[in-house]
C-alpha positions in Angstrom: 6.0 -34.1 21.7 5.5 -31.9 24.7 7.4 -29.1 23.0 5.1 -29.3 20.0 2.0 -28.9 22.2 3.5 -25.7 23.6 3.5 -24.2 20.1 -0.2 -24.6 19.6 -1.2 -21.2 21.0 1.2 -19.6 18.5 -0.4 -21.2 15.5 -3.0 -18.4 14.8 -0.1 -15.9 14.7 1.9 -18.0 12.3 -1.2 -18.3 10.0 -1.4 -14.5 9.9 2.3 -14.0 9.5 2.1 -14.0 5.7 -0.1 -10.9 5.8 2.0 -9.0 8.4 5.6 -9.9 8.1 6.4 -7.2 5.5 4.5 -4.6 7.4 6.5 -5.5 10.5 9.8 -5.2 8.7 9.8 -1.6 7.4 12.6 -0.2 5.2 11.4 3.4 5.1 10.2 6.2 7.5 6.6 6.0 6.3 6.5 2.2 6.8 8.1 2.6 10.2 5.4 5.0 11.3 2.7 2.8 9.8 4.0 -0.1 11.8 4.2 1.9 15.1 0.6 3.0 14.7 -0.6 -0.5 13.9 1.2 -1.9 16.9 -0.1 0.9 19.2 -3.7 0.4 18.1 -3.3 -3.4 18.4 -2.0 -3.0 22.0 -4.9 -0.7 22.9 -7.5 -3.1 21.5 -5.9 -5.9 23.5 -6.8 -3.9 26.6 -10.3 -5.0 25.9 -9.8 -8.4 24.4 -7.3 -9.9 26.9 -9.3 -9.0 30.1 -12.5 -10.1 28.5 -11.0 -13.5 27.7 -9.6 -13.9 31.2 -12.9 -12.8 32.8 -14.9 -15.3 30.6 -12.7 -18.2 31.8 -12.7 -17.0 35.4 -16.4 -16.6 35.7 -17.0 -19.9 33.9 -14.7 -21.6 36.5 -16.0 -19.7 39.6 -19.7 -20.2 38.9 -19.5 -23.8 37.6 -22.3 -26.1 38.7 -20.1 -28.0 41.0 -19.0 -25.0 43.0 -21.7 -24.9 45.7 -19.9 -22.1 47.6 -20.3 -19.6 44.8 -22.4 -16.5 45.7 -26.0 -16.8 44.3 -28.1 -13.6 43.9 -31.3 -14.5 42.0 -32.8 -11.0 42.3 -29.6 -9.0 41.3 -30.2 -6.8 38.2 -27.9 -3.8 38.5 -24.4 -2.6 39.6 -23.2 0.9 39.1 -19.6 -0.1 39.4 -20.0 -2.7 36.6 -21.8 -0.1 34.4 -18.8 2.3 34.9 -16.4 -0.4 33.8 -18.4 -1.8 30.8 -19.1 1.6 29.4 -16.3 3.8 30.7 -13.3 1.6 29.6 -14.5 1.0 26.0 -15.3 4.7 25.7 -11.9 5.8 26.8 -10.2 3.3 24.4 -12.4 4.3 21.5 -11.6 8.0 22.1 -7.9 7.1 22.2 -8.1 5.0 19.0 -9.9 7.9 17.3 -7.3 10.4 18.4 -4.4 8.2 17.1 -6.3 7.6 13.8 -7.0 11.4 13.3 -3.3 12.3 14.1 -1.8 9.6 11.9 -4.1 10.4 9.0 -2.7 14.0 8.9 0.9 13.2 10.0 1.3 10.5 7.3 -0.7 12.2 4.5 0.5 10.4 1.3 0.2 13.7 -0.6 2.7 15.4 1.7 6.2 15.5 0.1 9.1 14.1 2.1 12.4 15.9 2.8 15.8 14.6 3.9 18.2 16.4 6.2 20.5 17.1 3.3 17.7 18.2 0.9 18.3 15.4 -1.7 16.4 16.1 -4.9 13.3 13.8 -5.2 12.9 11.2 -7.9 9.7 11.5 -9.8 8.0 8.3 -10.9 4.8 8.0 -12.8 2.9 4.7 -12.2 0.3 3.2 -14.5 -1.7 0.2 -13.5 -2.5 -2.1 -16.4 -3.9 -5.6 -16.9 -2.1 -7.3 -15.1 1.2 -5.5 -14.7 2.7 -2.2 -13.6 4.3 0.4 -15.8 6.8 2.9 -14.2 7.8 6.0 -16.1 10.7 8.2 -15.0 9.8 11.5 -16.7 12.9 13.3 -15.7 15.1 10.5 -17.0 13.2 9.7 -20.1 13.0 5.9 -19.4 10.4 3.4 -18.3 10.0 -0.1 -17.0 7.4 -2.8 -16.6 7.1 -4.8 -13.4 10.3 -3.4 -11.9 10.7 -0.3 -9.8 14.3 0.8 -9.3 15.0 3.6 -6.8 18.0 5.1 -5.0 18.1 4.9 -1.2 17.6 7.9 1.1 16.0 9.8 -1.8 12.4 11.1 -1.6 10.2 9.3 -4.1 7.3 11.3 -5.6 4.8 9.0 -7.2 2.0 10.0 -9.6 -0.4 7.1 -9.9 -3.2 6.3 -12.4 -4.8 3.3 -14.0 -5.5 2.4 -17.7 -7.9 -0.3 -16.6 -10.1 -0.9 -13.6 -9.5 0.7 -10.2 -6.7 -1.1 -8.3 -4.2 -0.2 -5.6 -0.4 0.4 -5.5 1.4 -0.9 -2.4 5.0 -1.6 -1.4 4.4 -2.9 2.2 8.0 -2.4 3.4 8.1 1.2 2.2 4.5 2.0 3.5 1.1 3.4 2.5 -1.2 2.0 0.0 -2.9 4.3 -2.5 -5.6 3.6 -5.1 -4.9 3.8 -8.9 -8.0 5.0 -10.8 -8.6 5.6 -14.5 -8.9 9.2 -15.4 -7.6 10.3 -12.0 -4.1 11.0 -10.7 -3.3 10.1 -7.1 0.0 10.8 -5.3 2.2 9.0 -2.9 5.5 10.0 -1.3 7.9 7.4 0.1 11.5 6.8 0.9 13.7 3.7 1.0 16.1 3.9 3.9 18.0 0.7 3.1 19.0 -1.3 0.0 16.9 -4.3 -0.8 14.6 -6.2 -3.0 11.0 -5.5 -1.8 7.7 -6.9 -3.0 5.3 -4.5 -4.7 1.8 -5.5 -5.3 -1.8 -4.7 -6.3 -3.9 -5.1 -3.2 -7.2 -4.7 -4.9 -8.8 -7.5 -7.0 -8.7 -6.7 -10.7 -9.5 -9.8 -12.7 -8.1 -13.2 -13.5 -4.4 -12.1 -13.7 -4.5 -10.4 -10.3 -2.5 -13.0 -8.5 0.5 -12.3 -10.8 0.2 -8.5 -10.6 3.3 -8.0 -8.5 6.5 -6.1 -9.2 10.0 -5.9 -7.7 11.1 -2.8 -5.9 14.9 -2.6 -6.1 16.4 0.0 -3.7 20.1 0.7 -4.3 22.8 3.3 -3.7 22.8 6.4 -5.8 25.8 5.2 -7.8 24.2 1.9 -8.5 21.0 3.6 -9.6 22.9 5.9 -11.9 24.6 2.9 -13.5 21.2 1.2 -13.9 19.8 4.3 -15.6 22.7 4.3 -18.1 22.2 0.6 -18.8 18.5 1.2 -19.5 19.2 4.2 -21.8 21.5 1.9 -23.8 18.6 -0.2 -24.9 16.5 0.2 -28.1 12.9 -0.1 -26.9 10.8 3.0 -27.1 7.5 3.9 -25.4 5.2 6.3 -27.3 1.7 6.7 -28.6 2.4 4.1 -31.3 4.0 1.4 -29.1 2.0 2.0 -25.9 -1.1 0.0 -26.9 1.0 -3.0 -27.5 2.6 -3.0 -24.1 -0.7 -1.9 -22.4 -2.6 -5.0 -23.7 -3.7 -7.5 -21.1 -1.0 -9.9 -20.1 -0.7 -12.4 -17.3 2.7 -13.0 -15.5 4.3 -10.2 -17.6 8.1 -10.2 -17.7 10.2 -7.2 -16.7 10.8 -4.8 -19.6 12.9 -1.7 -20.1 12.3 1.3 -22.4 15.3 3.5 -23.3 13.1 6.3 -24.7 9.7 7.6 -23.5 7.5 10.1 -25.2 7.1 13.2 -23.1 3.7 13.7 -21.4 2.7 10.1 -22.2 1.4 9.7 -18.6 -0.7 12.9 -19.0 -2.2 11.5 -22.2 -3.1 8.2 -20.4 -5.0 10.2 -17.8 -6.6 12.5 -20.3 -8.0 9.7 -22.5 -10.7 9.2 -19.9 -11.5 12.9 -19.7 -12.2 13.7 -23.3 -8.5 14.6 -23.8 -8.5 17.1 -21.1 -6.4 17.3 -17.9 -6.1 19.8 -15.1 -2.6 21.2 -14.4 -2.0 20.4 -10.7 0.2 23.5 -10.3 -1.8 26.2 -12.1 -5.3 24.7 -12.1 -5.7 25.3 -15.8 -7.4 22.8 -18.1 -5.1 21.4 -20.7 -5.9 19.5 -23.9 -3.7 16.5 -24.2 -3.0 14.0 -27.0 -4.4 10.7 -25.9 -1.9 7.8 -25.4 -4.3 5.5 -27.2 -7.5 6.0 -29.0 -8.5 2.5 -28.2 -11.1 1.7 -25.6 -9.9 0.7 -22.1 -8.4 -2.8 -22.0 -10.6 -5.7 -21.1 -10.1 -6.7 -17.4 -11.0 -10.3 -17.9 -13.8 -10.1 -15.3 -16.1 -11.8 -17.7 -15.4 -15.4 -18.7 
């Protein structure tokens, strides 16, 4: 029983572990840097929290009513030394936190491409947030999946992210960096998986009644295994194009994993363009292009209204 009482101080940390365990077990360089920044900032903040807690308990004990020997100064109203401490220490820590935030924001820019020492060719993946599932298009491979992201390890991953429903967010905690997915917009994210594994991917922004099931598997594997998986998907029969896309984009809760052996070129661009009167800006040239919409239907109902 005594051992159980000793665990009581750790209960708050255990209650928070569900939110932090993936972030504290990174499997990629971006996630590792995110973890290091988070721990560094936490340690800096504890420089205020811990001494404050200790001082509160100390002063409550020292100046308790039963301690008749405690110093009593009824006319005291100012101390320059105390002013230096209560203003100086927080100021230094805030400046330090601000410097770390500014540096990490630029160093870990999600739009900055990653490179490996042996200059491995990046894998391009186009991500579409739907109700309530995720669609992944591999434009260079001509295949696509729903609710399963397969990637090779030690290969830069270039994500183009959009939404064909309300704004939400794309997040694989063990690989790092969350980025929003917005209809009519195209955001970017660059990650890398440094070790094989089955990692949780999720939408970390509430998007309706099916939000709790809007998760996906991120399977990181060796290059040989990934190439075998690609060939397996290409051996299927399902196609994804302007005709079939509305069917798969329809709202669905707890959607199963699906594979598409054939994907219509520029389907992703059409999904983005449907919210911009069929127009899209070429990120490379800056020219406005007229795209064929992936669906003439209105954006799918998010289920926010009951």
